[in-house]
C-alpha positions as CSV (number, residue, x, y, z in Angstrom):
1,M,14.3,-24.2,-24.6
2,H,13.4,-26.7,-22.0
3,D,11.7,-29.9,-23.2
4,P,8.7,-30.5,-20.9
5,A,8.7,-34.2,-21.8
6,L,12.4,-34.6,-20.9
7,I,11.8,-32.8,-17.6
8,V,8.9,-35.1,-16.7
9,K,11.0,-38.1,-17.6
10,Q,14.0,-37.0,-15.5
11,S,11.6,-36.2,-12.6
12,F,10.0,-39.6,-12.9
13,V,13.4,-41.3,-12.7
14,A,14.3,-39.1,-9.7
15,G,11.0,-40.0,-8.2
16,L,11.9,-43.6,-8.1
17,Q,14.8,-42.8,-5.8
18,P,14.2,-43.0,-2.0
19,E,13.3,-39.7,-0.4
20,P,16.3,-37.9,1.3
21,D,16.5,-38.2,5.1
22,L,17.2,-34.5,5.7
23,T,14.4,-32.1,6.2
24,V,14.5,-28.6,4.8
25,S,15.4,-27.1,8.1
26,Q,18.2,-29.6,8.7
27,W,19.5,-28.9,5.2
28,A,19.5,-25.2,5.9
29,D,21.4,-25.6,9.2
30,E,24.0,-27.8,7.5
31,F,24.5,-26.2,4.1
32,R,22.9,-22.7,3.9
33,V,25.1,-19.6,3.9
34,L,23.5,-16.2,4.1
35,P,25.2,-13.8,1.7
36,Q,27.0,-10.7,3.0
37,K,25.2,-8.4,0.5
38,A,21.7,-9.8,0.9
39,A,21.2,-10.6,4.6
40,A,21.1,-8.6,7.9
41,E,23.0,-11.4,9.6
42,P,25.4,-13.0,7.1
43,G,27.0,-16.4,7.6
44,R,25.7,-19.8,8.5
45,W,22.0,-20.2,8.8
46,R,20.7,-21.2,12.2
47,T,17.0,-22.2,12.5
48,D,17.2,-21.7,16.2
49,R,17.4,-18.0,15.5
50,T,13.8,-18.2,14.1
51,P,12.4,-21.4,15.6
52,Y,8.9,-20.7,14.3
53,L,10.2,-21.3,10.7
54,R,11.3,-24.9,11.4
55,E,7.9,-26.6,11.0
56,V,7.0,-24.3,8.0
57,M,10.1,-25.5,6.2
58,D,9.8,-29.1,7.3
59,C,6.2,-29.3,5.9
60,L,7.9,-28.6,2.5
61,S,10.2,-31.6,2.9
62,P,9.4,-34.6,0.7
63,H,8.6,-37.0,3.5
64,S,5.8,-34.8,4.8
65,P,2.3,-35.7,3.5
66,V,1.5,-32.0,3.3
67,Q,1.0,-30.7,-0.3
68,R,0.1,-27.1,0.2
69,V,1.7,-24.8,2.8
70,I,0.1,-21.4,3.4
71,F,2.2,-18.8,5.2
72,M,0.5,-15.5,6.1
73,K,3.1,-13.4,7.7
74,A,4.4,-10.0,8.8
75,A,7.6,-8.3,7.8
76,Q,10.8,-8.9,9.7
77,V,10.1,-12.6,10.5
78,G,12.4,-14.4,8.0
79,G,9.7,-15.6,5.7
80,T,11.7,-14.8,2.5
81,E,14.7,-16.8,3.6
82,C,12.3,-19.7,4.5
83,G,11.3,-19.9,0.9
84,N,15.0,-19.6,-0.3
85,N,16.0,-22.5,2.0
86,W,13.4,-24.6,0.2
87,L,14.7,-23.6,-3.2
88,G,18.3,-24.6,-2.1
89,Y,17.1,-27.9,-0.7
90,V,15.4,-28.8,-3.9
91,I,18.4,-27.9,-6.0
92,H,20.8,-29.8,-3.8
93,H,18.8,-32.7,-2.2
94,A,15.5,-33.3,-4.0
95,P,15.8,-32.2,-7.6
96,G,12.8,-31.7,-9.8
97,P,11.1,-29.1,-12.0
98,M,10.4,-26.0,-9.9
99,M,8.7,-22.6,-10.5
100,M,8.9,-19.5,-8.4
101,V,6.3,-16.8,-9.1
102,Q,6.8,-13.1,-8.1
103,P,4.1,-10.4,-8.6
104,T,5.6,-9.3,-11.9
105,V,8.3,-10.4,-14.3
106,D,10.4,-7.4,-13.3
107,T,10.2,-8.3,-9.6
108,A,11.2,-11.8,-10.5
109,K,14.3,-10.5,-12.2
110,K,15.2,-8.3,-9.2
111,Y,14.6,-11.3,-6.9
112,S,16.8,-13.5,-9.0
113,K,19.6,-10.9,-8.9
114,Q,19.3,-9.8,-5.3
115,R,18.3,-13.0,-3.6
116,I,18.9,-16.1,-5.7
117,A,22.2,-15.3,-7.3
118,P,23.9,-14.3,-4.0
119,M,22.5,-17.4,-2.3
120,I,23.9,-19.7,-5.0
121,E,27.2,-17.9,-5.0
122,E,27.7,-18.0,-1.2
123,T,26.4,-21.6,-0.6
124,P,29.0,-24.1,-1.9
125,A,26.4,-27.0,-2.1
126,L,24.5,-24.9,-4.7
127,N,27.4,-23.2,-6.4
128,E,28.9,-26.5,-7.5
129,R,25.5,-27.5,-9.0
130,I,24.6,-24.4,-11.0
131,S,27.0,-22.7,-13.4
132,P,27.0,-18.9,-13.5
133,A,24.5,-17.4,-16.0
134,R,27.3,-15.5,-17.7
135,K,29.1,-18.7,-18.8
136,R,28.4,-19.7,-22.4
137,D,26.2,-22.8,-22.8
138,S,25.7,-22.9,-19.0
139,G,21.9,-23.4,-19.5
140,N,21.3,-20.7,-17.1
141,T,19.9,-17.2,-17.5
142,Q,18.6,-14.6,-15.0
143,L,15.2,-16.4,-14.9
144,V,16.2,-20.0,-15.5
145,K,18.6,-22.1,-13.4
146,D,19.4,-25.6,-14.7
147,F,20.7,-28.2,-12.3
148,T,21.0,-32.0,-12.4
149,G,17.6,-33.6,-12.4
150,G,15.6,-30.3,-12.5
151,V,15.2,-26.7,-13.4
152,L,14.2,-23.6,-11.5
153,V,12.1,-21.2,-13.6
154,M,11.3,-17.7,-12.2
155,T,8.4,-15.7,-13.7
156,G,5.8,-13.1,-12.9
157,A,2.1,-13.4,-12.1
158,N,1.5,-10.9,-14.8
159,S,2.7,-13.3,-17.5
160,A,0.2,-16.0,-18.5
161,V,2.8,-17.5,-20.9
162,G,5.3,-17.9,-18.1
163,L,2.7,-19.4,-15.7
164,R,1.9,-22.2,-18.2
165,S,5.3,-22.7,-19.6
166,M,6.0,-26.2,-18.1
167,P,4.7,-28.8,-15.6
168,V,6.3,-28.4,-12.2
169,R,6.6,-30.5,-9.0
170,Y,7.5,-27.6,-6.8
171,L,5.7,-24.3,-6.9
172,F,6.7,-21.2,-4.8
173,L,4.1,-18.4,-5.0
174,D,5.6,-15.4,-3.3
175,E,3.7,-12.3,-2.2
176,V,0.4,-13.6,-3.7
177,D,-1.6,-10.6,-2.4
178,A,0.3,-8.4,-4.9
179,Y,-0.8,-10.7,-7.9
180,P,-3.3,-9.3,-10.4
181,F,-6.8,-10.8,-10.1
182,D,-6.7,-11.8,-13.8
183,V,-3.8,-12.4,-16.1
184,D,-4.2,-11.9,-19.8
185,G,-7.9,-12.9,-19.6
186,E,-7.0,-16.4,-18.4
187,G,-8.1,-16.0,-14.8
188,D,-6.3,-16.1,-11.4
189,P,-2.5,-16.4,-11.8
190,A,-2.1,-18.5,-8.7
191,G,-4.7,-21.0,-9.8
192,L,-3.2,-21.0,-13.3
193,A,0.2,-21.8,-11.8
194,E,-1.1,-24.5,-9.5
195,R,-2.6,-26.3,-12.5
196,R,1.0,-26.9,-13.6
197,T,1.5,-29.3,-10.6
198,T,-1.4,-31.7,-11.3
199,T,0.7,-34.4,-13.0
200,F,2.8,-34.8,-9.8
201,A,1.4,-36.9,-7.0
202,R,4.0,-35.7,-4.5
203,R,3.8,-32.0,-5.4
204,K,4.6,-29.2,-3.0
205,I,3.0,-25.7,-3.2
206,F,4.2,-22.9,-1.0
207,L,2.0,-19.7,-0.8
208,V,3.6,-16.8,1.1
209,S,2.4,-13.2,1.5
210,T,1.9,-10.3,3.7
211,P,-1.9,-9.7,3.7
212,T,-3.6,-6.6,2.4
213,I,-7.3,-5.9,2.4
214,K,-10.0,-7.9,4.2
215,D,-12.3,-9.9,1.9
216,A,-9.9,-9.3,-1.0
217,S,-6.7,-11.0,0.4
218,K,-5.6,-14.1,-1.4
219,I,-3.4,-15.3,1.4
220,E,-6.0,-14.7,4.1
221,S,-8.6,-16.6,2.0
222,E,-6.2,-19.5,1.8
223,Y,-5.3,-19.4,5.5
224,E,-8.9,-19.4,6.5
225,K,-9.4,-22.6,4.6
226,S,-6.5,-24.3,6.3
227,D,-6.0,-25.6,9.9
228,K,-5.0,-22.1,10.9
229,R,-1.9,-22.8,13.0
230,R,-0.6,-20.3,15.6
231,Y,2.8,-20.4,17.3
232,F,2.2,-21.0,21.0
233,V,5.0,-20.0,23.5
234,P,5.3,-20.5,27.2
235,C,4.9,-17.8,29.8
236,P,8.3,-17.6,31.7
237,H,6.4,-17.0,34.9
238,C,3.6,-19.6,34.9
239,G,4.3,-21.8,31.9
240,N,1.0,-21.3,30.2
241,M,1.1,-21.7,26.4
242,D,-0.4,-19.0,24.3
243,W,0.2,-17.2,21.0
244,M,1.3,-13.5,21.0
245,R,-1.4,-11.0,20.5
246,W,-1.1,-7.3,19.9
247,K,-3.9,-6.6,22.4
248,N,-1.7,-8.0,25.1
249,I,1.2,-5.6,24.5
250,Q,1.3,-2.9,27.2
251,W,3.5,0.1,27.7
252,E,3.9,3.3,29.8
253,K,2.3,6.2,28.0
254,D,4.4,7.6,25.2
255,I,7.4,5.4,26.2
256,P,7.5,2.6,23.6
257,E,10.7,1.1,25.2
258,T,8.7,0.0,28.2
259,A,6.6,-2.5,26.0
260,K,5.9,-5.8,27.6
261,L,3.6,-8.8,26.9
262,L,0.7,-9.6,29.3
263,C,0.1,-13.2,30.2
264,E,-3.6,-13.7,30.2
265,A,-3.3,-16.7,32.5
266,C,-1.3,-15.3,35.4
267,G,-1.4,-11.5,34.7
268,A,2.4,-11.2,34.7
269,L,4.0,-8.7,32.3
270,I,6.7,-10.5,30.3
271,S,9.9,-8.5,29.4
272,E,11.2,-9.0,25.9
273,Y,14.5,-10.5,27.0
274,H,12.6,-13.7,27.7
275,K,11.6,-13.9,24.0
276,T,14.6,-16.0,22.8
277,E,13.8,-18.8,25.3
278,M,10.1,-18.6,24.7
279,L,10.6,-19.0,20.9
280,L,12.8,-22.0,21.4
281,K,10.2,-23.7,23.6
282,G,7.3,-22.7,21.3
283,E,5.2,-25.1,19.2
284,W,2.7,-24.7,16.3
285,R,-0.9,-25.7,17.2
286,S,-3.9,-25.9,14.9
287,T,-6.8,-23.6,15.8
288,A,-9.2,-25.1,13.2
289,P,-9.9,-28.5,11.6
290,G,-7.8,-29.4,8.5
291,D,-7.4,-32.0,5.9
292,D,-3.7,-32.8,6.4
293,K,-3.0,-31.9,2.8
294,T,-3.1,-28.1,3.4
295,V,-1.6,-26.4,6.4
296,G,-1.7,-22.7,7.3
297,F,0.8,-20.7,9.4
298,H,0.4,-17.2,10.7
299,V,3.1,-15.1,12.5
300,S,3.4,-11.4,13.3
301,S,6.4,-9.2,14.0
302,L,5.8,-9.7,17.7
303,Y,7.8,-13.0,17.1
304,S,10.7,-11.2,15.5
305,P,13.9,-12.4,17.2
306,L,15.9,-10.1,19.6
307,G,18.0,-7.7,17.6
308,W,15.6,-7.5,14.7
309,F,12.3,-5.7,15.3
310,S,11.5,-5.2,19.0
311,W,8.2,-4.8,20.8
312,G,9.2,-1.2,21.4
313,D,9.8,-0.6,17.7
314,I,6.3,-2.0,17.1
315,V,4.7,0.3,19.6
316,R,6.6,3.3,18.3
317,D,5.4,2.6,14.8
318,F,1.9,2.2,16.1
319,L,1.9,5.6,17.9
320,E,3.2,7.3,14.7
321,S,0.5,5.6,12.6
322,K,-2.6,5.4,14.7
323,N,-4.1,8.7,13.5
324,D,-3.2,8.3,9.9
325,P,-5.3,5.5,8.2
326,P,-2.9,4.8,5.3
327,K,0.0,4.5,7.7
328,L,-2.1,2.4,10.1
329,K,-3.1,0.1,7.2
330,K,0.5,-0.5,6.3
331,W,1.3,-1.1,10.0
332,T,-1.5,-3.6,10.3
333,N,-0.4,-5.5,7.2
334,T,3.3,-5.5,7.7
335,I,3.7,-5.6,11.5
336,L,0.7,-7.6,12.6
337,G,0.5,-9.6,9.4
338,E,-3.3,-9.1,9.4
339,T,-5.7,-7.7,6.8
340,W,-7.0,-4.2,6.9
341,E,-10.7,-3.6,6.9
342,E,-11.5,-0.7,4.7
343,A,-14.0,1.9,5.9
344,Y,-17.5,1.3,4.6
345,S,-19.7,4.3,3.8
346,A,-22.5,2.5,5.5
347,K,-20.7,3.3,8.8
348,V,-20.3,6.9,7.8
349,G,-23.8,8.5,7.8
350,A,-24.6,11.9,6.3
351,E,-26.6,13.0,9.3
352,G,-23.8,12.1,11.7
353,I,-21.2,14.0,9.8
354,A,-23.5,17.0,9.4
355,Q,-23.7,17.2,13.2
356,R,-19.9,17.7,13.4
357,A,-20.1,21.0,11.5
358,E,-18.3,23.9,13.2
359,E,-18.8,27.6,13.6
360,Y,-16.9,29.2,10.7
361,D,-18.2,30.6,7.4
362,L,-17.8,29.5,3.8
363,Y,-15.1,31.5,1.9
364,T,-13.1,31.8,5.1
365,V,-10.0,29.8,6.1
366,P,-9.8,28.8,9.8
367,Q,-6.6,28.8,11.7
368,G,-4.4,25.9,10.6
369,G,-5.4,26.1,6.9
370,I,-2.4,26.9,4.7
371,V,-2.9,25.5,1.2
372,L,-6.1,25.8,-0.9
373,T,-6.9,23.2,-3.5
374,A,-10.0,22.6,-5.6
375,G,-11.8,19.7,-7.2
376,V,-14.2,20.1,-10.1
377,D,-16.6,17.5,-11.3
378,V,-18.1,18.1,-14.8
379,Q,-21.7,17.2,-15.4
380,D,-23.8,17.7,-18.6
381,N,-25.5,20.8,-17.2
382,R,-23.3,22.1,-14.4
383,L,-19.9,22.1,-12.7
384,A,-19.6,21.0,-9.0
385,V,-16.8,22.5,-7.1
386,V,-15.1,21.8,-3.7
387,I,-12.4,24.0,-2.3
388,R,-10.5,22.7,0.7
389,A,-7.9,24.3,3.0
390,W,-5.1,21.9,4.0
391,G,-2.8,22.2,7.0
392,R,-0.1,20.2,8.6
393,D,-0.6,16.4,8.7
394,E,-3.4,17.0,6.1
395,E,-5.9,18.3,8.6
396,N,-8.4,20.1,6.4
397,W,-11.4,22.5,6.2
398,L,-14.1,22.8,3.6
399,V,-13.9,26.4,2.3
400,N,-16.5,26.3,-0.5
401,W,-19.0,23.9,-2.0
402,A,-20.8,25.2,-5.0
403,E,-22.6,24.2,-8.3
404,I,-22.2,26.4,-11.3
405,H,-25.2,25.7,-13.7
406,G,-24.8,26.0,-17.4
407,D,-23.6,24.2,-20.5
408,P,-20.0,23.0,-20.3
409,A,-19.8,23.2,-24.1
410,K,-20.1,27.1,-23.7
411,R,-17.4,29.4,-22.5
412,E,-19.6,31.3,-20.0
413,I,-19.6,28.5,-17.4
414,W,-15.8,28.2,-17.5
415,Q,-15.5,32.0,-17.0
416,Q,-17.5,31.6,-13.9
417,L,-15.2,28.8,-12.8
418,D,-12.3,31.2,-13.4
419,S,-13.8,33.7,-11.0
420,M,-13.8,31.1,-8.3
421,L,-10.5,29.3,-8.9
422,I,-8.3,32.2,-10.1
423,N,-9.8,35.6,-9.0
424,T,-11.4,34.9,-5.6
425,E,-9.4,35.8,-2.5
426,F,-10.3,33.9,0.7
427,T,-9.7,35.4,4.1
428,H,-7.6,33.5,6.6
429,A,-8.3,33.7,10.3
430,S,-5.1,35.7,10.7
431,G,-6.4,38.3,8.2
432,A,-4.2,37.1,5.4
433,K,-5.6,36.8,1.9
434,M,-5.2,33.5,0.1
435,K,-6.0,32.1,-3.4
436,V,-6.5,28.6,-4.7
437,T,-3.0,27.0,-5.2
438,A,-4.0,24.1,-7.5
439,A,-7.1,22.5,-8.9
440,A,-8.0,19.2,-10.5
441,V,-10.8,19.0,-13.2
442,D,-12.4,15.7,-14.1
443,T,-12.3,14.7,-17.8
444,G,-14.4,11.5,-17.5
445,G,-17.7,13.0,-18.6
446,H,-19.0,14.1,-22.0
447,H,-16.9,17.3,-22.2
448,T,-13.4,16.0,-22.2
449,H,-12.3,18.3,-25.0
450,E,-13.6,21.4,-23.2
451,V,-11.7,20.4,-20.1
452,Y,-8.5,20.0,-22.1
453,I,-8.9,23.4,-23.6
454,Y,-9.6,25.0,-20.1
455,C,-6.7,23.3,-18.4
456,R,-4.3,23.9,-21.3
457,E,-4.9,27.7,-21.1
458,R,-4.5,27.8,-17.4
459,R,-1.3,25.7,-16.8
460,K,0.3,28.7,-15.0
461,H,-2.5,28.6,-12.5
462,H,-1.8,24.9,-11.8
463,I,-5.2,23.7,-12.9
464,I,-4.8,20.1,-14.2
465,A,-7.0,17.7,-16.1
466,V,-7.5,14.3,-14.3
467,K,-9.1,11.0,-15.0
468,G,-9.9,8.4,-12.4
469,Q,-8.6,4.8,-12.4
470,S,-10.9,2.6,-10.5
471,R,-8.5,-0.1,-9.5
472,S,-7.0,-0.8,-6.1
473,G,-3.4,-0.1,-5.5
474,K,-3.1,2.9,-7.9
475,P,-1.3,5.9,-6.6
476,P,-3.4,9.0,-5.7
477,L,-1.7,10.9,-8.6
478,G,0.1,9.2,-11.5
479,K,2.5,10.5,-14.2
480,P,0.8,12.8,-16.8
481,S,0.5,12.0,-20.4
482,K,0.4,14.4,-23.3
483,Q,-3.0,14.6,-25.0
484,D,-2.7,17.2,-27.8
485,I,-1.3,16.1,-31.1
486,N,-0.5,18.0,-34.4
487,F,-1.4,17.1,-37.9
488,K,1.6,14.8,-38.0
489,N,0.2,12.8,-35.1
490,Q,3.0,14.1,-32.8
491,T,2.4,15.3,-29.3
492,I,2.5,19.0,-28.8
493,K,5.2,20.0,-26.2
494,K,3.0,22.5,-24.3
495,G,-0.3,20.8,-25.0
496,A,-2.8,19.5,-22.5
497,E,-1.7,16.9,-20.0
498,L,-3.9,14.3,-18.4
499,Y,-3.1,13.0,-14.9
500,P,-4.4,9.6,-13.9
501,I,-5.6,9.4,-10.3
502,G,-6.2,6.4,-8.0
503,T,-9.9,7.1,-7.1
504,D,-10.2,3.8,-5.1
505,T,-7.1,4.7,-3.2
506,I,-8.2,8.3,-2.4
507,K,-11.8,7.2,-1.5
508,A,-10.3,4.7,1.0
509,V,-8.3,7.6,2.6
510,I,-11.3,9.9,2.7
511,Y,-13.7,7.4,4.1
512,S,-11.2,6.2,6.7
513,R,-10.8,9.8,7.8
514,L,-14.5,10.5,7.9
515,K,-14.8,7.8,10.5
516,M,-12.4,9.7,12.8
517,E,-14.3,11.6,15.4
518,E,-11.4,13.6,17.0
519,Q,-12.0,17.4,17.0
520,A,-8.6,18.1,15.6
521,G,-5.4,16.3,14.5
522,P,-3.8,14.6,11.5
523,G,-6.2,13.9,8.6
524,I,-9.3,15.3,10.4
525,Y,-12.0,16.7,8.1
526,H,-13.9,19.9,9.1
527,W,-17.1,21.5,7.7
528,P,-18.7,24.9,8.3
529,L,-22.2,25.3,9.7
530,G,-25.0,26.0,7.1
531,L,-24.2,23.4,4.5
532,E,-27.3,21.6,3.1
533,L,-27.7,18.0,4.0
534,E,-27.5,17.2,0.2
535,Y,-23.7,17.8,0.3
536,Y,-23.3,15.2,3.1
537,K,-25.5,12.7,1.3
538,Q,-23.4,13.1,-1.8
539,L,-20.2,12.8,0.2
540,T,-21.3,9.4,1.7
541,A,-23.1,8.2,-1.5
542,E,-20.8,5.2,-2.1
543,K,-19.8,2.1,-0.3
544,Q,-17.2,-0.6,-0.8
545,V,-18.4,-4.1,-1.5
546,T,-16.9,-7.4,-2.4
547,K,-17.4,-8.7,-5.9
548,Y,-16.1,-11.9,-7.4
549,K,-14.1,-12.2,-10.6
550,N,-13.3,-15.7,-11.8
551,G,-14.1,-17.0,-8.3
552,Y,-11.8,-14.6,-6.5
553,P,-12.9,-11.6,-4.4
554,T,-12.1,-8.0,-5.2
555,R,-13.2,-4.8,-3.5
556,V,-15.0,-2.2,-5.6
557,W,-16.8,1.1,-4.9
558,I,-20.5,1.4,-5.9
559,K,-23.2,4.1,-5.4
560,K,-25.8,3.5,-2.8
561,D,-29.2,3.3,-4.6
562,N,-28.0,5.3,-7.5
563,A,-27.4,8.4,-5.3
564,R,-25.7,11.5,-6.6
565,N,-22.0,11.5,-5.7
566,E,-20.6,14.8,-7.1
567,A,-19.5,16.0,-3.7
568,L,-17.4,12.9,-3.1
569,D,-15.9,13.1,-6.6
570,C,-15.0,16.7,-6.0
571,E,-13.3,15.8,-2.7
572,V,-11.3,13.1,-4.5
573,Y,-10.1,15.7,-7.0
574,A,-9.3,18.2,-4.4
575,Y,-7.1,15.6,-2.6
576,A,-5.5,14.8,-6.0
577,A,-4.7,18.5,-6.4
578,L,-2.9,18.5,-3.1
579,Q,-0.8,15.6,-4.3
580,F,0.0,17.7,-7.3
581,V,1.3,20.5,-4.9
582,Y,3.5,17.9,-3.3
583,T,5.2,17.2,-6.6
584,R,6.1,20.8,-7.0
585,V,7.1,21.8,-3.5
586,N,9.3,19.9,-1.0
587,R,6.8,17.9,1.0
588,N,8.7,18.5,4.2
589,S,8.7,22.3,3.9
590,V,5.5,22.9,1.9
591,W,3.5,24.2,4.9
592,D,6.3,26.6,6.0
593,Q,6.7,27.9,2.4
594,F,3.1,28.7,1.9
595,E,2.7,30.2,5.3
596,K,5.4,32.7,4.3
597,K,3.8,33.2,0.9
598,W,0.4,34.2,2.3
599,G,1.8,35.9,5.3
600,I,-0.1,33.7,7.7
601,G,0.5,34.2,11.4
602,E,-1.1,33.6,14.7
603,K,-2.5,37.2,14.9
604,T,-6.1,37.9,14.1
605,A,-7.1,40.3,11.4
606,P,-6.0,43.9,12.0
607,T,-8.7,46.4,13.1
608,E,-9.6,49.4,11.0
609,K,-7.6,51.7,13.3
610,E,-4.5,49.5,12.9
611,K,-4.9,49.6,9.2
612,E,-5.0,53.4,9.3
613,E,-2.0,53.6,11.5
614,K,0.0,51.4,9.1
615,T,-0.9,53.7,6.1
616,I,0.1,57.0,7.8
617,L,3.8,57.8,7.3
618,P,5.7,60.7,8.9
619,L,6.9,63.5,6.7
620,K,10.0,62.8,4.6
621,Q,9.8,59.0,5.4
622,H,9.6,56.8,2.5
623,K,8.5,53.2,2.2
624,K,11.4,50.8,1.7
625,P,11.4,48.8,-1.5
626,I,9.7,45.5,-1.1
627,K,12.1,42.6,-1.6
628,R,10.8,39.6,-3.5
629,K,10.4,36.6,-1.2
630,R,12.5,33.6,-2.0
631,G,11.3,30.0,-2.2
632,F,9.4,27.9,-4.7
633,A,6.0,28.5,-3.2
634,N,6.4,32.3,-3.4
635,N,6.9,32.0,-7.1
636,W,3.9,29.6,-7.5
């Protein structure tokens, strides 16, 4: 165990020594070696490769008056190594108690193994100060590194015990947007960790993260409270200083490799080969007033050095993501280093969506529909049902919306549901007959037991029991858990299974797609004419709002004026059922497999005359035996 009193005493003595002359960036240039197995460009570190990191690192140097450094960043900009350089500097040049916090204890272990251990091993200045963890009595473990005058403790934001284990002078909070909002009932983990630094007058705190959702992003919140620095670079044509913006990237249609940066001052288009010189001549400038104790830096992947992630790569990823909200969200977060603003239902009106209804009938599947899934919401006096046809890139069509009235505690209502989910054939535009491939039934009401019975008896029809998890970041469909137990309290092998679903995640996908007004394409939702307005009102019955927990914002979904929302819930479950299909059929070939299963083609339905001609056989001619089609989908 590490004695906190001894650590404070050692740090106090070390604090009486004069501050080292080297800055963090100078130390990195002189001593840091990037390991072969953990770096894209192994060998000696060169800050000139990523000049925008110089000031970020130097603000972490002891001679700088700055106490808190905020770094809101994109991927592919070297931010992780910036923090590692600081760790190495502290161990070698400015020893003291230090803590690094990853989102979870498990990620801290992985970080230690994949990043810290190789850095120590490959950098002689560190290797000679820290004994390998495998040596007996070395004082080092995977999560604790002892060195003269200090100690590095690595922990996870999900461990309150780890966060308050000791006082620290140096605190590295990595990927803070992935931290939980509350840890073990003790509040915000970042705040809990920062309180460990209050006994040190010359403390340093480094918050780093790729941002996530607007109004719920920790790193954006901290950046907005800082002096909001941007890295200004000169135009090679006119010399005007400005920071790189995505809106100024221009390219020839569908040719990402032609991407160039527009100079707003002179109108010139800047080729990317100028970037190296531009970065070397760049400088950080504040865009808001600050207090000199907290500084904020923001950098996007547009600044990524030549040979890493090009402007053409960025454009290509954008073109592949622009019509898919989940992909576009990831692109915005990881490439632009900006928060994603989730779709608000207030912007998605029932009347507006109803006006987009198209000329096709319920119980029919338009051209493009390939897989049918259903979502069932269980109320006290009825079942609400949505059936959707899904096609390539998840373009989809509403095939049925119905309410089955009755008591879910009685078998009759479930028999009616059978008729809809199992027995009904839906006619495709090509004339093919289709049935529901998978269905998800909600267990969250007052009839959980009845749902388990229903789904248990219909496993072969791929009807699953689901329960929503109203927390951001949950996957659309999680791993199932066994629910049935015998008299020995043991789970029954073929008993009912319960699938957790990320309702917040799915609602974000649906609402983002409802905002899309294209007539066709990836993710587009379609509805038939003739639906009552009540369906659309229920579909848009919720909105996402910001609520505060322990002083920190979080995004939650709430009903608007206590409106009914069964249609939205059913759509959520139908989407979850599609995810279930993906787990059973190769996602890359699912559409081809089910097209073959149903016999879907481009032809329209045969006429009565064509049907008669197909059934009339010449004398002595016999039908050939039908061969069973191969493929998982055909055996569904």
